[in-house]
C-alpha positions as CSV (number, residue, x, y, z in Angstrom):
1,X,-12.8,-13.5,20.6
2,X,-11.3,-15.4,17.8
3,X,-14.8,-16.4,15.7
4,X,-14.6,-12.4,15.4
5,X,-10.7,-12.2,14.2
6,X,-11.3,-14.9,11.6
7,X,-14.5,-13.2,10.0
8,X,-12.9,-10.1,9.7
9,X,-9.8,-11.8,8.2
10,X,-12.3,-13.5,5.1
11,X,-11.4,-11.2,1.9
12,X,-12.1,-12.7,-1.4
13,X,-9.6,-10.0,-3.3
14,X,-6.2,-11.3,-3.9
15,X,-2.9,-9.1,-3.0
16,X,-1.7,-6.6,-6.1
17,X,2.2,-6.2,-6.4
18,X,3.5,-3.9,-9.3
19,X,5.5,-0.5,-9.8
20,X,7.3,-0.7,-6.6
21,X,4.1,-1.3,-4.7
22,X,2.3,-4.0,-2.9
23,X,-1.7,-3.7,-2.4
24,X,-3.2,-6.2,0.5
25,X,-6.0,-6.0,2.5
26,X,-6.5,-3.7,5.7
27,X,-6.4,-6.5,9.1
28,X,-8.9,-4.7,11.6
29,X,-7.7,-6.8,14.0
30,X,-4.2,-4.8,13.3
31,X,-2.8,-2.3,15.6
32,X,-0.5,-1.6,13.3
33,X,-3.3,-0.9,10.7
34,X,-5.6,0.6,12.8
35,X,-3.0,3.3,13.7
36,X,-2.1,3.9,9.7
37,X,-5.6,4.0,8.9
38,X,-6.1,6.8,11.7
39,X,-3.2,8.9,11.0
40,X,-4.4,9.2,7.2
41,X,-7.8,10.1,7.6
42,X,-7.3,12.6,10.0
43,X,-4.6,14.6,8.3
44,X,-5.7,17.7,7.6
45,X,-5.0,17.6,4.1
46,X,-7.4,14.7,3.9
47,X,-9.8,16.8,5.8
48,X,-9.3,19.2,3.8
49,X,-11.1,17.5,0.8
50,X,-13.4,14.4,1.9
51,X,-16.4,14.0,4.5
52,X,-17.0,10.9,5.3
53,X,-20.2,9.4,6.3
54,X,-18.7,8.2,9.3
55,X,-16.0,10.6,11.5
56,X,-12.8,8.7,12.3
57,X,-11.1,10.2,15.5
58,X,-9.6,7.9,17.8
59,X,-8.3,3.9,17.7
60,X,-12.1,2.9,18.3
61,X,-13.3,5.0,15.7
62,X,-10.7,3.8,13.1
63,X,-11.2,0.1,14.5
64,X,-14.9,-0.4,13.2
65,X,-14.2,1.9,10.2
66,X,-11.7,-0.7,8.7
67,X,-14.5,-4.0,10.2
68,X,-16.8,-2.2,7.9
69,X,-14.7,-2.2,5.3
70,X,-13.5,-5.9,5.8
71,X,-17.3,-6.5,5.7
72,X,-17.7,-5.3,2.2
73,X,-15.0,-7.5,1.1
74,X,-16.5,-10.1,2.5
75,X,-19.7,-9.7,0.6
76,X,-17.6,-8.7,-2.8
77,X,-18.9,-5.0,-2.8
78,X,-15.7,-2.8,-2.3
79,X,-12.2,-4.2,-2.3
80,X,-9.9,-2.0,0.6
81,X,-6.3,-2.3,-0.2
82,X,-3.3,-0.6,2.2
83,X,-0.6,0.4,-0.3
84,X,2.8,-0.4,0.6
85,X,6.3,-0.4,-0.3
86,X,7.2,-3.9,-2.0
87,X,10.5,-3.7,-0.3
88,X,10.0,-2.5,3.3
89,X,6.7,-2.7,3.6
90,X,5.9,0.4,5.2
91,X,2.2,1.4,4.7
92,X,1.9,4.4,2.5
93,X,-1.8,5.0,2.0
94,X,-5.1,3.2,0.9
95,X,-6.9,2.5,-2.3
96,X,-10.6,1.2,-2.4
97,X,-12.3,-0.3,-5.3
98,X,-16.0,0.8,-3.8
99,X,-19.6,0.0,-5.1
100,X,-18.9,-2.7,-6.9
101,X,-21.9,-3.2,-9.2
102,X,-21.6,-6.8,-10.7
103,X,-24.7,-6.3,-12.9
104,X,-23.3,-3.2,-14.9
105,X,-19.9,-3.5,-14.0
106,X,-19.0,-0.2,-12.5
107,X,-17.0,0.7,-9.7
108,X,-16.0,3.7,-8.2
109,X,-12.1,4.4,-7.0
110,X,-10.9,6.3,-4.0
111,X,-7.5,7.0,-2.5
112,X,-5.3,8.4,-0.1
113,X,-1.8,9.3,0.4
114,X,0.2,9.4,4.3
115,X,1.7,12.9,4.5
116,X,5.1,11.1,5.0
117,X,4.7,9.3,1.6
118,X,3.5,12.2,-0.5
119,X,5.7,13.2,-3.3
120,X,6.7,9.9,-4.9
121,X,3.5,9.1,-7.0
122,X,2.3,6.9,-4.8
123,X,-1.3,7.4,-5.7
124,X,-0.6,7.5,-9.5
125,X,0.9,3.8,-9.1
126,X,-1.7,2.4,-7.1
127,X,-4.3,3.7,-9.3
128,X,-2.5,2.3,-12.3
129,X,-2.3,-1.4,-10.6
130,X,-5.8,-1.4,-8.8
131,X,-7.6,0.0,-12.3
132,X,-6.1,-2.9,-14.4
133,X,-6.8,-5.3,-11.9
134,X,-10.4,-4.3,-11.7
135,X,-10.8,-3.7,-15.1
136,X,-9.6,-6.8,-16.5
137,X,-9.6,-9.9,-13.5
138,X,-12.5,-8.7,-11.5
139,X,-14.2,-8.1,-14.8
140,X,-15.3,-4.3,-14.7
141,X,-16.3,-2.2,-17.7
142,X,-16.5,1.1,-16.1
143,X,-14.3,2.9,-13.3
144,X,-15.3,6.2,-11.7
145,X,-13.4,8.4,-10.0
146,X,-14.6,11.3,-8.3
147,X,-13.1,14.6,-6.2
148,X,-13.6,17.9,-5.1
149,X,-13.5,20.6,-7.4
150,X,-9.9,22.9,-6.5
151,X,-7.9,19.3,-5.8
152,X,-5.6,19.8,-8.3
153,X,-3.4,17.2,-6.8
154,X,-6.2,14.0,-7.2
155,X,-7.0,15.8,-10.6
156,X,-3.7,15.4,-12.0
157,X,-3.3,11.8,-10.7
158,X,-6.7,11.0,-12.4
159,X,-5.6,12.3,-15.9
160,X,-2.0,10.5,-15.7
161,X,-4.0,7.1,-14.9
162,X,-6.4,7.3,-18.0
163,X,-9.5,8.7,-16.2
164,X,-11.2,11.0,-18.9
165,X,-13.0,14.3,-17.1
166,X,-16.6,13.6,-18.0
167,X,-18.0,16.8,-16.2
168,X,-19.2,18.4,-13.2
169,X,-21.4,16.9,-10.5
170,X,-23.1,19.7,-9.0
171,X,-23.5,19.9,-5.3
172,X,-22.4,16.3,-5.1
173,X,-19.8,16.2,-2.0
174,X,-20.4,17.5,1.3
175,X,-18.4,20.6,2.2
176,X,-15.0,19.8,4.3
177,X,-16.4,19.3,7.9
178,X,-20.0,19.8,7.3
179,X,-23.6,17.9,6.6
180,X,-25.7,20.5,5.8
181,X,-23.4,22.2,2.8
182,X,-22.5,20.7,-0.5
183,X,-19.5,21.4,-3.0
184,X,-19.2,20.5,-6.9
185,X,-17.1,17.4,-7.8
186,X,-15.0,16.5,-11.1
187,X,-16.4,13.1,-12.3
188,X,-13.5,10.9,-13.7
189,X,-14.1,7.5,-15.8
190,X,-11.9,5.3,-17.3
191,X,-13.2,2.7,-19.4
192,X,-12.2,-1.5,-19.9
193,X,-11.9,-0.6,-23.8
194,X,-9.1,2.6,-23.0
195,X,-5.9,2.3,-23.6
196,X,-3.8,1.4,-20.6
197,X,-1.5,4.6,-19.2
198,X,2.2,4.3,-18.7
199,X,2.7,5.0,-15.0
200,X,5.5,7.2,-13.9
201,X,8.1,5.5,-12.1
202,X,9.0,6.8,-8.2
203,X,10.4,10.1,-7.8
């Protein structure tokens, strides 16, 4: 099984540091990482606002999800970062630069924060850090961010990080826990030419 482990550790993206955070790759062969992912995506608040294409319910499906993300990182189509505290190394959440299109130089960002890490502007600091990297070192021109209408916390994070609200996408997301019903989505975006926001300090 060693060759499988090595294959999933191939990651072309760097670690990112700043604003009290360290963003590093998720390791699908790490039980600690898999447990943190399971904890995050089975949290009721996450499930209230998100309906992933593949449902994660246990350790095995969580590991499969991280392996799929590692494969996307290896081929350069997405970068998935485990958000950690720069000092303690504790996992705080996740941020991803997804659907990377090197032709149009566009991608979509998404994030979540573990329940015990909320209230410290983790998402804001991580989004500022990941966005700066994507719009400079990665060479992207446009980053998009979508969230379900009513998810006011995510809307505030987007606005603080310079992602302007561009409009409403009708019926663009699954309803929570369903694949036969849809809900509207707010679309935010930030361009490489937009001014960079100043991140808020941790609370």
